[in-house]
C-alpha positions as CSV (number, residue, x, y, z in Angstrom):
1,Q,100.7,121.1,92.9
2,E,100.4,123.8,95.7
3,V,101.5,121.2,98.5
4,I,104.1,120.2,96.4
5,A,105.3,123.7,95.8
6,E,105.4,124.6,99.5
7,T,107.4,121.2,100.3
8,D,110.0,121.4,97.3
9,E,112.8,122.8,98.6
10,D,115.3,122.5,95.5
11,G,112.5,124.0,93.2
12,S,112.5,120.6,90.9
13,G,108.9,120.2,90.8
14,E,109.2,116.8,92.0
15,L,109.6,116.1,95.8
16,E,112.8,114.0,96.6
17,F,112.4,111.3,99.5
18,E,113.7,113.8,102.0
19,E,111.2,116.5,101.0
20,F,108.6,113.8,100.9
21,V,109.4,112.7,104.6
22,E,109.3,116.5,105.8
23,L,105.4,116.8,104.0
24,A,104.5,113.4,105.8
25,A,105.7,114.8,109.4
26,K,103.5,117.9,108.8
27,F,100.5,115.7,108.7
28,L,101.4,113.4,111.7
29,I,101.8,116.4,114.0
30,E,98.1,118.0,112.9
31,E,95.8,117.7,115.9
32,D,92.5,118.2,113.8
33,E,91.6,115.0,112.4
34,E,89.2,115.9,110.0
35,A,91.8,118.6,108.4
36,L,94.1,115.6,108.6
37,K,91.7,113.5,106.4
38,A,91.3,116.6,104.0
39,E,95.0,117.3,103.4
40,L,95.6,113.7,103.0
41,K,93.2,113.0,100.3
42,E,94.5,115.9,98.5
43,A,97.8,114.8,98.7
44,F,96.8,111.1,97.6
45,R,95.0,113.1,94.6
46,I,97.7,114.6,93.6
47,Y,100.2,111.7,93.8
48,D,97.7,109.4,92.2
49,K,97.6,111.4,88.9
50,G,101.7,110.4,88.5
């Protein structure tokens, strides 16, 4: 939920496609591979609930 809240620019509580792209871009520039894996696992856990 924290990841969504940080990226949800319009405050809808859901990610629009453009917001999702912005979120994904953050993961693509992460240099620390372990941090990237942890963030992607958290994002997947959040979206898997939906």
